[in-house]
The first five atom37 places (N, CA, C, CB, O) and aatype in JSON, in Angstrom:
{
  "aatype": [12, 8, 9, 15, 5, 11, 15, 19, 14, 10, 5, 1, 19, 13, 8, 15, 9, 1, 13, 11, 19, 2, 11, 7, 17, 15, 16, 0, 19, 10, 10, 13, 10, 4, 14, 18, 19, 17, 16, 10, 1, 13, 4, 10, 17, 13, 8, 0, 4, 18, 15, 14, 11, 6, 13, 0, 7, 12, 18, 15],
  "atom_mask": [
    [1, 1, 1, 1, 1],
    [1, 1, 1, 1, 1],
    [1, 1, 1, 1, 1],
    [1, 1, 1, 1, 1],
    [1, 1, 1, 1, 1],
    [1, 1, 1, 1, 1],
    [1, 1, 1, 1, 1],
    [1, 1, 1, 1, 1],
    [1, 1, 1, 1, 1],
    [1, 1, 1, 1, 1],
    [1, 1, 1, 1, 1],
    [1, 1, 1, 1, 1],
    [1, 1, 1, 1, 1],
    [1, 1, 1, 1, 1],
    [1, 1, 1, 1, 1],
    [1, 1, 1, 1, 1],
    [1, 1, 1, 1, 1],
    [1, 1, 1, 1, 1],
    [1, 1, 1, 1, 1],
    [1, 1, 1, 1, 1],
    [1, 1, 1, 1, 1],
    [1, 1, 1, 1, 1],
    [1, 1, 1, 1, 1],
    [1, 1, 1, 0, 1],
    [1, 1, 1, 1, 1],
    [1, 1, 1, 1, 1],
    [1, 1, 1, 1, 1],
    [1, 1, 1, 1, 1],
    [1, 1, 1, 1, 1],
    [1, 1, 1, 1, 1],
    [1, 1, 1, 1, 1],
    [1, 1, 1, 1, 1],
    [1, 1, 1, 1, 1],
    [1, 1, 1, 1, 1],
    [1, 1, 1, 1, 1],
    [1, 1, 1, 1, 1],
    [1, 1, 1, 1, 1],
    [1, 1, 1, 1, 1],
    [1, 1, 1, 1, 1],
    [1, 1, 1, 1, 1],
    [1, 1, 1, 1, 1],
    [1, 1, 1, 1, 1],
    [1, 1, 1, 1, 1],
    [1, 1, 1, 1, 1],
    [1, 1, 1, 1, 1],
    [1, 1, 1, 1, 1],
    [1, 1, 1, 1, 1],
    [1, 1, 1, 1, 1],
    [1, 1, 1, 1, 1],
    [1, 1, 1, 1, 1],
    [1, 1, 1, 1, 1],
    [1, 1, 1, 1, 1],
    [1, 1, 1, 1, 1],
    [1, 1, 1, 1, 1],
    [1, 1, 1, 1, 1],
    [1, 1, 1, 1, 1],
    [1, 1, 1, 0, 1],
    [1, 1, 1, 1, 1],
    [1, 1, 1, 1, 1],
    [1, 1, 1, 1, 1]
  ],
  "atom_positions": [
    [[-122.68, 29.12, -48.98], [-121.56, 29.01, -49.91], [-120.82, 30.35, -49.97], [-122.07, 28.58, -51.33], [-121.41, 31.39, -50.25]],
    [[-119.57, 30.29, -49.69], [-118.76, 31.51, -49.67], [-117.9, 31.56, -50.93], [-117.87, 31.57, -48.38], [-117.18, 30.61, -51.23]],
    [[-117.97, 32.65, -51.64], [-117.17, 32.85, -52.85], [-116.04, 33.81, -52.51], [-118.03, 33.4, -54.04], [-116.27, 34.95, -52.12]],
    [[-114.82, 33.33, -52.64], [-113.69, 34.21, -52.34], [-113.39, 35.06, -53.57], [-112.42, 33.38, -51.92], [-113.47, 34.59, -54.7]],
    [[-113.06, 36.27, -53.32], [-112.76, 37.18, -54.42], [-111.3, 37.59, -54.33], [-113.69, 38.44, -54.39], [-110.96, 38.6, -53.71]],
    [[-110.46, 36.79, -54.93], [-109.03, 37.11, -54.96], [-108.76, 37.9, -56.23], [-108.15, 35.82, -54.89], [-109.28, 37.59, -57.3]],
    [[-107.96, 38.9, -56.1], [-107.64, 39.68, -57.29], [-106.53, 38.98, -58.06], [-107.23, 41.13, -56.92], [-105.55, 38.5, -57.48]],
    [[-106.7, 38.92, -59.35], [-105.71, 38.31, -60.23], [-105.2, 39.4, -61.15], [-106.31, 37.09, -61.04], [-105.99, 40.06, -61.83]],
    [[-103.89, 39.6, -61.2], [-103.36, 40.63, -62.1], [-103.72, 40.33, -63.55], [-101.83, 40.74, -61.94], [-103.7, 39.18, -63.98]],
    [[-104.05, 41.38, -64.29], [-104.42, 41.2, -65.7], [-103.28, 40.6, -66.51], [-104.84, 42.52, -66.31], [-103.51, 39.89, -67.48]],
    [[-102.04, 40.88, -66.11], [-100.89, 40.33, -66.83], [-100.94, 38.8, -66.81], [-99.57, 40.83, -66.2], [-100.64, 38.16, -67.81]],
    [[-101.32, 38.22, -65.69], [-101.4, 36.77, -65.58], [-102.53, 36.23, -66.45], [-101.61, 36.36, -64.11], [-102.38, 35.18, -67.09]],
    [[-103.64, 36.93, -66.48], [-104.77, 36.5, -67.31], [-104.38, 36.5, -68.78], [-106.01, 37.4, -67.08], [-104.62, 35.53, -69.49]],
    [[-103.77, 37.6, -69.24], [-103.4, 37.68, -70.65], [-102.28, 36.7, -71.0], [-102.97, 39.1, -70.98], [-102.25, 36.18, -72.12]],
    [[-101.38, 36.45, -70.06], [-100.33, 35.46, -70.32], [-100.95, 34.09, -70.53], [-99.31, 35.42, -69.15], [-100.53, 33.34, -71.41]],
    [[-101.95, 33.76, -69.73], [-102.62, 32.47, -69.86], [-103.3, 32.35, -71.22], [-103.63, 32.27, -68.74], [-103.22, 31.31, -71.87]],
    [[-103.97, 33.42, -71.63], [-104.65, 33.4, -72.94], [-103.63, 33.28, -74.05], [-105.51, 34.68, -73.13], [-103.82, 32.5, -74.99]],
    [[-102.54, 34.04, -73.96], [-101.52, 34.0, -75.0], [-100.89, 32.61, -75.09], [-100.43, 35.05, -74.74], [-100.64, 32.12, -76.19]],
    [[-100.65, 31.98, -73.94], [-100.06, 30.64, -73.94], [-100.99, 29.65, -74.64], [-99.78, 30.18, -72.5], [-100.52, 28.82, -75.41]],
    [[-102.28, 29.74, -74.37], [-103.22, 28.81, -75.0], [-103.27, 29.03, -76.51], [-104.62, 28.97, -74.4], [-103.33, 28.07, -77.27]],
    [[-103.25, 30.29, -76.94], [-103.27, 30.59, -78.37], [-102.0, 30.08, -79.02], [-103.44, 32.1, -78.62], [-102.05, 29.45, -80.08]],
    [[-100.84, 30.35, -78.41], [-99.57, 29.89, -78.98], [-99.51, 28.37, -79.03], [-98.4, 30.43, -78.17], [-98.98, 27.8, -79.98]],
    [[-100.06, 27.71, -78.01], [-100.05, 26.25, -78.01], [-100.89, 25.72, -79.17], [-100.59, 25.71, -76.66], [-100.49, 24.78, -79.84]],
    [[-102.05, 26.32, -79.4], [-102.89, 25.92, -80.53], [-102.22, 26.19, -81.86], [0.0, 0.0, 0.0], [-102.32, 25.39, -82.79]],
    [[-101.52, 27.31, -81.96], [-100.84, 27.68, -83.19], [-99.71, 26.69, -83.49], [-100.28, 29.1, -83.09], [-99.52, 26.3, -84.65]],
    [[-98.97, 26.28, -82.47], [-97.88, 25.35, -82.7], [-98.41, 23.99, -83.16], [-97.03, 25.17, -81.43], [-97.76, 23.32, -83.96]],
    [[-99.58, 23.6, -82.67], [-100.18, 22.35, -83.13], [-100.56, 22.46, -84.6], [-101.42, 21.99, -82.29], [-100.37, 21.52, -85.37]],
    [[-101.11, 23.61, -84.99], [-101.49, 23.82, -86.39], [-100.27, 23.78, -87.29], [-102.23, 25.15, -86.55], [-100.31, 23.2, -88.38]],
    [[-99.19, 24.4, -86.86], [-97.96, 24.4, -87.66], [-97.42, 22.98, -87.77], [-96.89, 25.32, -87.02], [-96.96, 22.57, -88.84]],
    [[-97.47, 22.22, -86.69], [-97.0, 20.84, -86.71], [-97.8, 20.01, -87.71], [-97.09, 20.22, -85.32], [-97.22, 19.25, -88.48]],
    [[-99.12, 20.16, -87.71], [-99.95, 19.42, -88.66], [-99.68, 19.86, -90.09], [-101.43, 19.6, -88.33], [-99.73, 19.04, -91.01]],
    [[-99.38, 21.14, -90.29], [-99.08, 21.65, -91.62], [-97.76, 21.09, -92.14], [-99.04, 23.17, -91.6], [-97.64, 20.77, -93.32]],
    [[-96.77, 20.97, -91.25], [-95.44, 20.51, -91.67], [-95.31, 18.99, -91.71], [-94.4, 21.07, -90.75], [-94.34, 18.48, -92.25]],
    [[-96.26, 18.28, -91.14], [-96.17, 16.83, -91.04], [-95.96, 16.15, -92.39], [-97.43, 16.28, -90.4], [-95.09, 15.28, -92.49]],
    [[-96.71, 16.5, -93.46], [-96.46, 15.84, -94.75], [-95.04, 16.05, -95.26], [-97.44, 16.35, -95.8], [-94.48, 15.15, -95.89]],
    [[-94.46, 17.21, -95.01], [-93.1, 17.47, -95.47], [-92.09, 16.6, -94.72], [-92.75, 18.94, -95.31], [-91.12, 16.12, -95.3]],
    [[-92.32, 16.41, -93.44], [-91.42, 15.58, -92.64], [-91.49, 14.14, -93.11], [-91.79, 15.67, -91.14], [-90.45, 13.49, -93.25]],
    [[-92.7, 13.63, -93.37], [-92.83, 12.25, -93.84], [-92.19, 12.08, -95.22], [-94.3, 11.84, -93.89], [-91.58, 11.05, -95.5]],
    [[-92.33, 13.08, -96.09], [-91.72, 13.02, -97.41], [-90.2, 12.99, -97.29], [-92.16, 14.21, -98.28], [-89.53, 12.22, -97.98]],
    [[-89.67, 13.82, -96.42], [-88.22, 13.85, -96.21], [-87.73, 12.51, -95.67], [-87.84, 14.97, -95.25], [-86.7, 12.0, -96.12]],
    [[-88.45, 11.94, -94.71], [-88.05, 10.64, -94.16], [-88.08, 9.56, -95.24], [-88.96, 10.24, -92.97], [-87.19, 8.71, -95.3]],
    [[-89.11, 9.59, -96.1], [-89.2, 8.6, -97.18], [-88.03, 8.77, -98.15], [-90.54, 8.73, -97.93], [-87.42, 7.78, -98.57]],
    [[-87.72, 10.01, -98.5], [-86.6, 10.25, -99.43], [-85.28, 9.76, -98.85], [-86.5, 11.74, -99.77], [-84.48, 9.14, -99.55]],
    [[-85.07, 10.03, -97.57], [-83.84, 9.56, -96.94], [-83.79, 8.04, -96.9], [-83.71, 10.12, -95.52], [-82.73, 7.45, -97.13]],
    [[-84.92, 7.4, -96.61], [-84.97, 5.94, -96.59], [-84.73, 5.39, -97.99], [-86.33, 5.45, -96.05], [-83.98, 4.43, -98.15]],
    [[-85.35, 5.98, -99.0], [-85.23, 5.5, -100.37], [-83.78, 5.58, -100.84], [-86.14, 6.3, -101.31], [-83.26, 4.64, -101.44]],
    [[-83.14, 6.7, -100.57], [-81.74, 6.86, -101.0], [-80.8, 5.96, -100.21], [-81.31, 8.32, -100.85], [-79.74, 5.6, -100.71]],
    [[-81.16, 5.61, -99.0], [-80.34, 4.69, -98.21], [-80.48, 3.26, -98.72], [-80.71, 4.77, -96.72], [-79.55, 2.46, -98.6]],
    [[-81.64, 2.93, -99.29], [-81.9, 1.56, -99.75], [-81.4, 1.3, -101.16], [-83.37, 1.28, -99.68], [-81.04, 0.16, -101.48]],
    [[-81.37, 2.31, -102.0], [-81.0, 2.1, -103.39], [-79.78, 2.94, -103.75], [-82.17, 2.45, -104.32], [-79.69, 4.11, -103.4]],
    [[-78.86, 2.32, -104.45], [-77.7, 3.06, -104.94], [-78.13, 3.84, -106.18], [-76.49, 2.1, -105.25], [-79.15, 3.52, -106.78]],
    [[-77.38, 4.86, -106.58], [-77.74, 5.62, -107.78], [-77.84, 4.75, -109.03], [-76.72, 6.72, -108.02], [-78.68, 5.03, -109.9]],
    [[-77.02, 3.71, -109.15], [-77.08, 2.83, -110.33], [-78.39, 2.04, -110.35], [-75.89, 1.86, -110.35], [-79.01, 1.91, -111.4]],
    [[-78.8, 1.53, -109.2], [-80.06, 0.8, -109.13], [-81.24, 1.72, -109.45], [-80.25, 0.16, -107.74], [-82.18, 1.33, -110.13]],
    [[-81.17, 2.94, -108.94], [-82.24, 3.9, -109.18], [-82.33, 4.23, -110.66], [-82.02, 5.18, -108.35], [-83.43, 4.33, -111.2]],
    [[-81.19, 4.41, -111.33], [-81.18, 4.73, -112.77], [-81.71, 3.55, -113.57], [-79.75, 5.1, -113.24], [-82.38, 3.75, -114.58]],
    [[-81.43, 2.33, -113.14], [-81.91, 1.15, -113.85], [-83.41, 0.94, -113.73], [0.0, 0.0, 0.0], [-84.0, 0.27, -114.58]],
    [[-84.03, 1.49, -112.73], [-85.47, 1.34, -112.55], [-86.26, 2.03, -113.65], [-85.9, 1.87, -111.2], [-87.34, 1.57, -114.03]],
    [[-85.75, 3.13, -114.14], [-86.51, 3.95, -115.08], [-85.89, 3.98, -116.47], [-86.61, 5.36, -114.56], [-86.23, 4.86, -117.27]],
    [[-85.01, 3.03, -116.8], [-84.43, 3.04, -118.15], [-84.97, 1.89, -118.97], [-82.91, 2.97, -118.09], [-84.59, 1.74, -120.13]]
  ]
}
């Protein structure tokens, strides 16, 4: 079994590590912001379905 020893520049190694960390971080941010996005979508849907008069009548 022959093992080839190719030299890899350290810049490439660190870029790969940084990319993996950034990719994980963006996933965490996405999961953190997900509830806000769903709330915004619900609010937009709710306001599209009900006029202000109907909305006021619900709680009076």
